[in-house]
N, C-alpha and C positions, 0 to 999 in steps of 0.2 A: 345314944351313940357311944361305942366303945372307945375309951381313951387310950392312946399309945402308951406302952409301958415306959416307966421312968428311965429304966436303963437304956432303952432304945433312944430316947430323946438325948441323954447324956452322950451316948455313942455318936449320934449324928453331930452333936456339938463339937465333940473331940475330933472327929473326922474333918469337919469344917476348919477348925483351928489348924490341924496338921496340914491341910491343903493349902491354907493361907501362908503357913510358914514356909512350905515347900516352894510356893510361888515366889515368895520373897527371896528365898535362898537360891532360886533357879540360876540366876546370872553368875553368882559366885561359883556354884557347882560347875557351870559350863566353863568358866574361866580355869578353875582348877584341873578339869578334865583336859582342857586344851593345853595347859602347861605341861601336864604329865605326858600327853601324847607328843608335844614338841620335844621334851627332854629324851623320850624314847627314840625319837627320830635322830636326835643329835648324839645318841650314845656312841655309835661307831667312830664319828668324827672326834669326839672327846677322847676316846681310847687312843686313837691315832695321835692326837695332840699330846697325850701323856708319854707315849712310849717312844716318840720320834727322837728324844734326846737320851734315852736309855740304851737303845740298841748299839750306838757306837762304843759305849763303855765296854760291853763284852768283847768286841772285836779288838779294841785297844788294849784290854787286859791280856788277851791271848798273845798278841804280838809282844807285849812287854815280858810276858812269862817266857817265851823263847828266847828273847834277848838276855834275860837273866841267867838262862841255862848256858850261855856261851862260856868258853874258857876265860875270856876277858871281857865282861859286860861293858858296853859303853854307858857309863853312868849318865852322861849328858842326854843321851837319847832316853834313858829311863826317866829322868826328870821332865823332859819334854812330854813324855807319855803320861806322867802323872799330872802335869799341868792341864793337859787335854782332858783327862778324867775329871779333874776338879771342875773345870769349865762345863763339861756336859752335866755333871752332877748338879751344879747350881742351876743350870737351864731346866733340868728335869724337875727340880723342886719347885721352881717358879711356874712351870707348866701345870704341876698338880695343883698349886694354889690358884692358878687361873681357872682350872676346871671347877674347883670348889666354889669359886665366885659365880659360876654359871648355875650350879646347883642351889646355892644358898646366897642370893645377892645381898650385898651390903645395903642396908636402908639408907636412902638419901645419896648414894654414890652417884657422881656425875662424870662425864667424860667428853672431851672435845669430839664433836660430830665426826670429823674426819678419821680420827683414831678409832671411834667406836664402830664405824662402817668397816674399817680395815680389819678389826677383830672378827667381825662376823664373816667377812669374806674369806679371810685366812682359814677359819674353822670349816667352812663348807667347800673350798675350792677343790680339793682332792676328789671328794665324793661327787661333786658336780662335773668335773672333768671326766670322771668314769662313766657318768650317765649321759655324756655328750653335750653338756651345757658349760659354756665358757663364761665365767664371771668376769666382768669388766668394771673396775672401780674407777669412775670418773668424778667422784666426789672431791678428791684432793685434800689439801691441808686446811679444813674448816675448823677454826678455833672456837666456834660457838659451843657452849656447854649444854649438854642434854642428859636426861636421866639415863643411866647406863643400863639398868634392868629393863626399862621400858623399850628403849632402842633395840636391845637384843631380842626381847620377846617378839615385838611386833615385826621387826625387819626379817628375822630368821623365819618366822612362820609365814610371812609374805612371800619370801623367796621359795620356800618349800611348796606352799600351795599353788603358786603361779606355775611351777615346773612339774608338779605331780601329774598333771594331765596334759602337758605340752609335748609336742613332737620334737625330737632332737635330729640333727645338731641345731643348736641355737645359742645366741649370745644373750646374756642377762646383763643388761647395762644399768649401772646405778649412777645417778647424778643427784645434785642438791642445789637448792636455793635457800638463802638465809635472809631473814628479816629481823626486825627488832624483837618481836615476841615469839616467833616460831621459825623453825627450819623445815623445809619440805624436801623430803627424800623421794626420788621417782625410781621406780624399778620397772624396766621395760624389756619385754621379750622380743627379739628380732631374729630373723632367719640367719643361721651361721653356716659355717663350712667346716668340713672335716668329718671325723668319724661320728656315727649316730650314738657311739658308746654301747654300754652293755647294761642289760636289765639288772644283773646281779641278783642278790637275795631280796625277796619281797620286803618292803619296809614294815615296820610295826603296823601302821595304817596310814592311809592318805589323810591330809589335813583338809577339813572343809573350810570354805571361805567364811562362813559365819563364825567359825572358831577364831579365825585370824581377826575378824571385826571385834570379837569379845576381848581378845587379848589386848588389842590396841585401845579399846574403850576403857578397859580396866586401868591403863596407865595414862589416861587422858590424851591419847593420840588420835587424831583424826585420820580416817582411812577411806579412800575413794578408789574405785577401780572402773576403768573403761577398757574393755576388751583385754588385751595382754599387757596393760600398763597400770600400775598401781602407784598411788602417791600417799606418803605418810606425813602429816603435819604434826611435827613434834615441837612441844613447848620448849623455849629456850630458858635455861636456868639462870637465875641472877646470882648464883653462889659465887 
């Protein structure tokens, strides 16, 4: 009986090792792909978040320039305009730093649950309104500390995935319950009133629910879904 060539046996062994490595790396690659898709979906909202404080600076500068061309400029008004420019500039810098924290989260950073949910809602509110979805934050001022990056990834992905295939108009209601070890954030879709919104430009791509589950699992967050309601069980930090 003819023996298989040595190189064929080595190639088969190498292929088996590669397949094993790929299988082990599968979940990580899924998480990275989901994070990339999430950031691409958030790009427009992030751009708006950065420029919202820059636009008034140009308008104030034009007004101030016309005032300075007057025969007798009102110096007090010029000082007021300069103070406004300074304020908007500081806000713009902070907005840019905030966006960087979305792209490169600080390891170990925590945030009060209520404030973290408010950040997510503020980032998506305009784009959701445009699509006919009204974000309603009923979480309130919850002081329990949770991982900031985990909350952002899981909650934003959950909001996008729930609404990607939903009909509008609709209300997206966020609420929360807290315990000693975890906080549960509920996201529920309910029929709403008003305009159905506009389709606008097609998104980078729709998020699949298994990607949302992968993102939540990567940050130690439990995720369940029943119909149009999802619940995130987020560990409470002891920091």
